C-alpha positions in Angstrom: -76.7 -46.2 24.6 -73.5 -45.0 23.0 -72.6 -42.0 25.2 -71.5 -38.7 23.7 -68.4 -38.9 25.9 -67.3 -41.6 28.3 -64.9 -39.9 30.7 -64.8 -42.8 33.1 -63.5 -45.2 30.5 -60.9 -42.7 29.3 -59.5 -42.0 32.7 -59.7 -45.7 33.8 -57.0 -46.5 31.3 -54.5 -44.5 33.4 -55.9 -45.2 36.8 -52.7 -46.8 38.2 -50.6 -43.9 36.9 -53.0 -41.3 38.2 -53.3 -43.0 41.6 -49.5 -42.9 41.9 -49.4 -39.2 40.8 -52.0 -38.2 43.3 -50.3 -40.1 46.1 -47.1 -38.3 45.2 -48.8 -35.0 45.8 -50.4 -36.1 49.0 -47.1 -37.4 50.3 -45.3 -34.2 49.4 -47.5 -32.0 51.7 -47.3 -29.2 49.0 -50.5 -28.5 47.1 -50.1 -25.2 45.2 -47.3 -23.8 43.0 -45.1 -26.8 43.7 -43.0 -29.3 41.8 -45.9 -30.9 39.9 -47.1 -27.6 38.6 -43.6 -26.5 37.5 -42.9 -29.8 35.9 -46.2 -29.7 34.0 -45.4 -26.2 32.8 -42.1 -27.3 31.4 -43.5 -30.4 29.8 -46.5 -28.7 28.2 -44.3 -25.8 26.9 -42.0 -28.4 25.4 -45.0 -30.3 23.8 -46.5 -27.1 22.3 -43.1 -25.7 21.3 -43.1 -22.5 23.3 -40.7 -20.9 25.7 -43.2 -20.5 28.4 -46.3 -22.2 29.9 -48.1 -20.7 32.9 -50.6 -23.0 34.6 -53.8 -21.4 35.8 -57.2 -22.3 37.3 -59.2 -22.7 34.1 -59.5 -21.8 30.5 -61.5 -18.6 30.9 -58.9 -17.3 33.3 -56.2 -18.1 30.8 -57.7 -15.8 28.2 -58.6 -13.2 30.8 -55.1 -13.1 32.1 -53.5 -12.8 28.6 -55.6 -9.7 27.9 -55.1 -8.3 31.4 -51.3 -8.7 31.1 -51.3 -6.9 27.8 -53.2 -4.0 29.6 -50.6 -3.9 32.4 -47.8 -3.8 29.8 -49.5 -0.9 28.0 -50.3 -2.8 24.8 -54.1 -2.8 25.4 -56.3 -0.3 27.1 -60.0 0.1 28.1 -62.2 0.5 25.0 -59.8 -1.2 22.6 -61.4 -3.7 20.2 -60.6 -7.3 19.8 -62.0 -9.2 16.8 -63.3 -12.7 17.5 -65.5 -15.1 15.6 -69.2 -14.9 16.3 -69.9 -18.7 16.7 -67.5 -19.4 19.5 -68.4 -20.4 23.1 -69.2 -17.4 25.3 -66.0 -17.7 27.3 -64.1 -16.2 24.4 -66.3 -13.1 24.5 -66.3 -12.9 28.3 -62.5 -12.7 28.4 -62.7 -9.6 26.3 -65.6 -7.8 28.0 -64.4 -8.6 31.5 -61.3 -6.6 30.7 -63.3 -3.6 29.6 -62.4 -4.1 26.0 -64.9 -4.4 23.2 -65.6 -7.7 21.4 -66.1 -7.3 17.7 -67.9 -10.4 16.3 -66.9 -11.6 12.9 -68.5 -14.3 10.7 -66.8 -17.7 10.4 -66.2 -19.9 7.4 -69.4 -22.0 7.1 -67.5 -25.2 6.1 -64.8 -25.2 8.8 -66.5 -23.0 11.6 -63.4 -21.0 12.1 -62.6 -17.3 11.6 -62.9 -16.0 8.0 -60.1 -13.6 7.0 -62.3 -12.0 4.3 -65.0 -11.2 6.8 -62.4 -10.0 9.4 -60.8 -7.3 7.2 -63.8 -4.9 7.1 -63.9 -5.0 11.0 -60.5 -3.5 11.4 -60.2 0.2 12.4 -58.1 2.4 14.5 -59.6 0.9 17.7 -58.7 -2.6 16.7 -55.7 -3.9 18.7 -56.0 -7.7 18.5 -57.5 -10.8 16.9 -58.7 -13.6 19.1 -58.5 -16.7 16.9 -60.6 -19.6 18.2 -59.4 -23.1 17.2 -63.0 -24.4 17.3 -63.9 -28.1 17.6 -60.2 -29.2 17.4 -59.2 -27.5 14.2 -56.8 -24.6 14.0 -58.0 -21.4 12.4 -56.3 -20.4 9.2 -53.3 -18.9 11.0 -51.4 -18.1 7.9 -54.1 -15.8 6.8 -54.8 -14.4 10.2 -51.1 -13.7 11.0 -50.6 -12.0 7.7 -53.6 -9.7 8.4 -52.4 -9.0 11.9 -48.9 -8.2 10.7 -50.2 -5.8 8.1 -52.3 -4.0 10.7 -49.9 -4.2 13.7 -52.3 -6.4 15.7 -51.8 -8.9 18.5 -52.8 -12.4 17.8 -54.3 -14.4 20.7 -55.2 -18.1 20.3 -58.2 -19.6 22.1 -56.8 -23.1 22.0 -59.3 -24.5 24.6 -60.4 -27.3 22.2 -57.1 -27.8 20.3 -54.6 -29.7 22.4 -52.2 -31.2 19.9 -53.7 -29.7 16.8 -51.4 -28.1 14.3 -51.3 -25.7 11.4 -48.4 -26.1 9.1 -45.4 -27.2 11.2 -46.5 -25.6 14.5 -48.9 -26.8 17.2 -51.9 -24.8 18.5 -50.5 -22.6 21.3 -47.5 -21.6 19.2 -49.2 -19.9 16.3 -49.7 -16.4 17.7 -48.4 -14.1 20.4 -50.1 -16.0 23.3 -52.6 -18.8 23.7 -55.1 -19.9 26.3 -55.9 -23.6 27.0 -58.6 -25.2 29.0 -58.1 -28.6 30.7 -61.8 -29.0 31.6 -62.4 -32.8 32.1 -64.1 -33.2 28.7 -61.2 -31.7 26.7 -58.8 -33.8 24.7 -56.3 -33.2 27.5 -58.6 -33.1 30.5 -58.0 -32.8 34.2 -60.1 -34.2 37.0 -61.7 -30.7 37.6 -61.1 -27.2 36.3 -57.6 -26.3 35.1 -56.0 -24.1 32.3 -52.7 -22.8 31.0 -51.2 -20.0 28.9 -48.4 -20.6 26.4 -46.2 -17.9 24.8 -42.7 -17.1 23.6 -42.9 -13.6 25.1 -40.9 -13.6 28.3 -42.1 -10.2 29.4 -45.7 -11.3 29.0 -45.1 -14.6 30.8 -43.5 -12.8 33.7 -46.5 -10.5 34.1 -49.0 -13.3 33.9 -47.1 -15.3 36.5 -47.7 -12.4 38.9 -51.2 -11.7 37.9 -52.4 -15.2 38.5 -51.0 -15.1 42.1 -52.6 -11.9 43.5 -50.3 -9.8 41.4 -47.2 -11.0 43.3 -43.9 -12.4 42.1 -42.7 -12.5 45.7 -44.9 -13.4 48.7 -46.6 -10.3 50.3 -45.1 -7.9 47.7 -47.8 -7.1 45.1 -46.8 -5.4 41.8 -50.3 -5.7 40.3 -53.9 -5.9 41.5 -54.0 -9.5 40.5 -56.3 -12.5 41.0 -56.1 -16.0 42.4 -55.9 -18.3 39.5 -53.5 -21.2 40.2 -53.6 -24.8 39.1 -53.4 -27.1 42.1 -50.8 -29.8 42.3 -53.2 -32.7 42.0 -54.5 -31.4 38.7 -50.9 -30.8 37.5 -49.9 -34.3 38.4 -52.9 -35.8 36.7 -52.3 -33.8 33.5 -48.6 -34.9 33.5 -49.8 -38.5 33.3 -52.4 -37.8 30.6 -50.1 -35.6 28.5 -48.0 -38.7 27.8 -51.0 -40.3 26.2 -52.4 -37.3 24.4 -51.0 -38.0 20.9 -52.3 -41.6 21.0 -55.7 -40.5 22.0 -55.8 -37.8 19.3 -54.8 -40.4 16.8 -57.8 -42.5 17.8 -60.1 -39.5 17.4 -58.6 -38.9 13.9 -59.3 -42.5 13.0 -62.9 -42.2 14.1 -63.3 -38.9 12.3 -61.9 -40.3 9.1 -64.4 -43.2 9.3 -67.2 -40.7 9.7 -66.0 -38.6 6.8 -65.6 -41.7 4.5 -68.8 -43.5 5.5 -71.6 -41.0 6.4 -73.5 -40.8 3.1 -76.7 -39.2 4.1 -77.5 -36.3 1.7 -79.3 -34.4 4.5 -76.1 -34.2 6.5 -73.3 -31.7 5.9 -69.9 -32.9 7.0 -67.1 -30.7 8.4 -64.1 -29.7 6.3 -60.5 -29.4 7.3 -57.9 -26.9 5.9 -55.2 -28.7 3.9 -52.6 -27.0 6.1 -54.3 -28.1 9.3 -54.3 -31.3 11.4 -57.5 -31.4 13.5 -57.6 -33.3 16.8 -61.4 -33.5 16.6 -62.4 -32.4 20.0 -65.9 -32.7 18.7 -67.3 -34.0 15.4 -69.9 -31.5 14.2 -72.4 -32.1 11.4 -75.1 -29.8 10.0 -78.6 -30.4 9.0 -81.8 -28.3 8.6 -83.6 -31.0 10.6 -81.3 -30.9 13.6 -83.9 -31.6 16.3 -85.4 -34.5 14.3 -81.9 -35.9 13.8 -81.1 -35.7 17.5 -84.4 -37.4 18.4 -83.8 -40.1 15.8 -80.3 -40.8 17.1 -81.6 -41.1 20.7 -84.1 -43.7 19.5 -81.1 -45.5 17.9 -79.3 -45.3 21.3 -76.8 -42.7 20.1 -76.3 -39.7 22.4 -75.5 -36.4 20.7 -75.0 -32.8 21.9 -75.3 -29.3 20.4 -72.2 -27.1 20.5 -73.7 -24.5 20.8 -77.5 -23.8 20.6 -77.4 -20.0 21.1 -74.7 -17.7 19.6 -73.1 -15.2 22.0 -74.7 -12.2 20.5 -78.2 -13.6 21.2 -77.5 -14.5 24.8 -79.3 -12.4 27.4 -75.9 -11.6 28.9 -75.0 -9.7 25.7 -78.2 -7.9 25.0 -76.3 -5.0 23.7 -75.2 -7.1 20.7 -78.6 -8.6 19.8 -79.0 -6.2 16.8 -76.0 -7.5 15.0 -76.6 -9.2 11.7 -74.6 -12.5 11.7 -76.5 -14.8 9.4 -73.7 -17.4 9.0 -73.1 -17.8 12.7 -76.8 -18.0 13.3 -77.2 -20.6 10.6 -74.5 -22.7 12.2 -76.0 -22.5 15.7 -79.4 -23.6 14.3 -78.1 -26.5 12.3 -75.1 -28.1 14.1 -75.1 -31.4 16.0 -72.1 -33.1 17.6 -71.7 -36.9 17.2 -69.9 -39.1 19.7 -66.1 -39.1 19.3 -63.8 -40.2 22.1 -60.7 -42.4 22.2 -62.3 -45.4 24.0 -65.1 -45.8 21.4 -65.0 -49.3 19.9 -65.1 -49.8 16.1 -68.6 -51.3 16.6 -69.7 -48.1 18.3 -68.4 -46.0 15.5 -70.1 -48.2 12.9 -73.4 -48.0 14.8 -73.2 -44.2 14.8 -72.6 -44.1 11.1 -75.4 -46.6 10.4 -77.9 -44.5 12.5 -76.9 -41.2 10.8 -77.3 -42.8 7.4 -80.7 -44.2 8.3 -82.1 -40.8 9.2 -84.8 -39.7 6.8 -85.4 -36.2 7.9 -88.7 -34.4 8.3 
């Protein structure tokens, strides 16, 4: 069976380096907010191209803390609206509603799965204060269009870059395309930790200063609390591991791009709709998503052919039980995407033979 993702083989490549990094942490006797975390923050900020990186416990907290910090700074308040694409993972929505703001779901571009500027414009009103642009599946949203709209309407732009480590739009990387960005380092991400971890990047020093306190019980100085903060700190072991893997991120993304190019050039099944990439964008292909009206049949067929596949994601946020208040929304494009998408294996340790077998299996699929 060709697995959808083989984390063991990915991490095994760097076992010696990671063992040394973990031993360094153990020997230090310091396990939170120490040298490894500070070094990772410097290195990741430099990689993304921003002034600041703040390491936190996970990707959801990264988004939650950005919005919370804007509230503390007076730029957002309860009841304000944030526009976000309707086909994202639920974490994007949770970050908004948990801060007592209102998520306004907008349709994506069918071919790229990212936020559609034309669909976004009618959603803007006097309550709208920000756009949460999700760089879904490893491709940056159309940030030229989104930033232009935001500037014209005096809106904040927050990036959900949880799936876009190393992706770029124009001459800038994801995480340096808006006012602030949240990253996840969940193990399966392009840059994955050995557990949960996340980070925020920004060029706004005032915002960064507030977030550093909020992630640490609202405190810049121990026992002195400026805010009613939370505990969301990346531990030193995860920071040390991520420092190792960051050095290899570009190489791993290049391999993903090679695989994606092979898929795009060689999948020739008329029943399969392939993803498209903006000409200004360089995708890092966190997942390779295809569409078909016979999704369940395709997945069963691939399983018989020893190819594992996954669905990202089967149920859109507005149809989740958790968001019953949104179930009356009419979002036909998002719903179509969620009914038809299937993710094929794509990870840096796939062999050329594995990639060819996936293509062969997809091309053999006959549908219903």
